C-alpha positions in Angstrom: 0.1 0.2 -0.1 1.6 4.0 -0.9 0.2 6.6 1.3 1.1 9.3 -1.6 3.0 11.3 1.9 6.2 12.7 1.0 8.3 13.6 4.4 11.7 14.9 4.3 14.1 16.3 7.1 17.1 18.0 7.5 19.2 18.6 10.4 22.5 20.3 11.0 23.9 19.9 14.2 26.9 21.7 15.9 30.2 20.0 15.9 30.3 17.4 18.9 27.1 16.1 19.4 27.6 12.8 17.1 31.0 10.1 17.0 31.7 7.7 14.1 34.3 4.8 14.4 37.3 4.4 12.3 37.0 0.5 12.7 33.8 -0.1 11.6 30.3 1.5 10.4 29.2 3.2 13.7 27.8 6.8 13.0 25.8 8.0 16.0 23.8 11.4 16.3 21.5 12.5 18.6 18.6 11.6 16.9 19.7 8.7 14.2 22.1 6.0 14.0 23.6 3.9 11.0 25.8 0.4 11.5 26.6 -2.7 10.8 28.0 -4.4 8.0 26.9 -4.0 4.1 24.5 -7.0 4.3 22.6 -6.2 8.0 23.0 -2.6 8.4 20.7 -0.9 11.1 18.7 2.9 10.5 17.5 4.3 13.3 15.9 7.5 13.5 13.8 9.8 15.5 11.7 12.7 13.2 8.9 14.8 14.1 6.4 12.7 12.9 7.7 9.5 14.6 10.6 7.3 14.2 12.2 5.0 11.9 14.0 1.3 11.9 15.2 -0.5 9.1 18.0 -3.2 8.4 19.6 -2.6 5.6 21.0 -5.4 2.5 23.0 -4.4 0.1 22.6 -6.7 -2.7 24.1 -5.0 -5.9 27.7 -3.4 -6.7 29.0 -0.1 -4.5 29.2 2.2 -7.4 32.3 4.4 -7.0 32.7 8.0 -7.2 35.4 9.1 -10.1 35.6 5.0 -10.6 38.0 5.0 -7.4 35.7 6.8 -4.9 38.5 9.1 -4.4 38.2 12.8 -5.8 40.3 15.7 -5.4 39.1 18.2 -1.8 40.7 21.0 0.0 44.1 20.6 -1.3 43.7 16.7 0.0 41.6 13.9 -1.5 37.7 12.8 -0.2 36.0 9.8 -0.5 32.3 9.4 -1.8 30.2 5.7 -2.9 26.6 5.0 -3.4 24.7 1.7 -2.3 22.3 2.2 -4.8 20.5 -1.3 -4.0 19.9 -1.8 -0.7 17.0 -4.3 0.5 15.3 -2.3 3.4 12.6 -3.7 5.7 11.7 -2.7 9.1 9.4 -0.7 10.7 7.9 3.7 10.0 6.5 4.8 12.8 4.1 8.3 11.3 2.0 9.7 14.1 1.2 7.1 16.6 1.0 4.6 14.0 3.6 2.1 13.4 3.9 0.1 10.0 5.7 -2.7 8.9 7.6 -1.6 5.6 9.8 -3.1 2.6 11.2 -2.0 -0.6 14.5 -0.5 -1.8 16.3 1.9 -0.7 19.5 4.5 -1.6 23.0 5.1 0.4 24.8 7.7 -0.5 28.5 8.5 1.6 
């Protein structure tokens, strides 16, 4: 079933209230986390209308920006890639109503 509703939120966090791991995917903000291996990533987020709790499974190839993922940035280099085929499942809570959801997601990093 499609609800026909789209929600979007962008939040700029001041420096400090987040953490990242240099050993594995583990990014934590006050209202969101993304962690785990590519075949079992967990995404959780509190949004004004409720909450998202998903498991993401990368089912296709990684797309690397510029072919390698490396690009010139501020006198050094940066890394950018996309996971365009993520099997997604979990729950979405909007305005107090929780629904099971499945579908495809895309992650840019």
